[in-house]
C-alpha positions in Angstrom: -0.1 0.0 -0.1 2.8 2.5 1.0 4.7 1.6 -2.1 1.9 2.3 -4.5 1.4 5.6 -2.7 5.0 6.5 -3.3 5.1 5.5 -6.7 1.8 7.6 -7.5 3.5 10.5 -5.6 6.7 10.1 -7.4 5.0 10.1 -11.0 2.8 13.3 -9.8 5.9 15.2 -8.9 7.4 14.1 -12.3 4.5 15.2 -14.2 4.1 18.3 -12.3 7.9 19.2 -12.6 8.1 18.4 -16.5 4.7 20.5 -17.2 6.4 23.4 -15.1 9.7 23.3 -16.9 7.9 23.0 -20.3 5.8 26.1 -19.6 8.5 28.1 -18.5 10.6 27.4 -21.5 7.7 28.3 -23.8 7.0 31.5 -22.0 10.6 32.4 -22.2 10.7 31.6 -25.9 7.8 33.7 -26.4 9.1 36.4 -24.5 12.2 36.3 -26.3 10.4 36.6 -29.7 7.7 39.1 -28.5 8.3 42.7 -29.4 5.6 43.8 -26.7 4.0 46.1 -28.9 0.6 45.3 -30.8 -0.1 45.7 -34.4 -2.0 49.1 -33.3 1.2 50.4 -31.8 0.3 49.8 -28.1 2.8 48.8 -25.6 2.3 46.0 -23.3 4.3 46.1 -20.2 5.8 42.9 -18.6 3.1 43.4 -16.1 0.4 43.2 -18.7 -0.4 46.8 -18.6 -1.3 48.3 -21.7 -0.1 52.1 -22.6 -0.6 54.1 -25.8 3.3 54.5 -26.3 6.5 52.4 -25.2 9.8 54.3 -24.8 12.5 55.0 -27.5 14.5 51.9 -25.6 11.5 49.6 -26.3 11.5 50.7 -29.9 15.0 50.0 -30.3 14.8 46.6 -28.9 12.1 45.7 -31.3 13.9 47.5 -34.1 17.0 45.3 -33.5 14.8 42.3 -34.3 13.2 43.7 -37.4 9.8 43.7 -35.7 8.9 47.4 -35.0 5.2 47.7 -36.0 4.6 50.3 -38.8 2.1 52.3 -36.2 5.2 52.8 -34.0 7.4 53.7 -36.9 5.0 56.3 -38.1 5.1 58.2 -34.8 8.8 57.8 -33.9 10.6 61.0 -33.4 7.3 63.1 -32.7 8.4 63.4 -29.2 12.0 63.3 -28.6 15.3 63.1 -30.7 14.5 62.9 -34.5 18.3 61.7 -35.0 17.6 58.6 -32.5 14.2 57.9 -34.2 15.8 57.9 -37.6 18.6 55.5 -36.2 16.0 53.2 -34.8 14.1 53.0 -38.1 17.4 52.2 -39.9 18.2 49.5 -37.3 14.7 48.1 -38.2 15.2 48.1 -41.8 18.7 46.5 -41.6 17.1 43.8 -39.2 14.2 43.0 -41.7 16.7 42.9 -44.5 18.9 40.4 -42.6 15.9 38.1 -41.8 14.9 38.2 -45.4 18.3 37.1 -46.5 18.8 34.3 -44.0 
């Protein structure tokens, strides 16, 4: 009787552990790929809060992946440095070109 309980408990712990690791890996992978901007240009914080705009740093991170949404590209430089906005747009274009060529 005790042996059956230990086996069931062990299998349960193994299944729960495996599931937790799989979910964590999937979340980390989607986080890595995620740009945190919606197609409408809204920014979603790591806590899930939605704001109308992200920061230039957020835009730069997305641009480095070539994933900066067109809505965000259109409004870059409206507030803040035009030179930095142009640099971010160039980074996004370079990353998109690299992704196409790979």
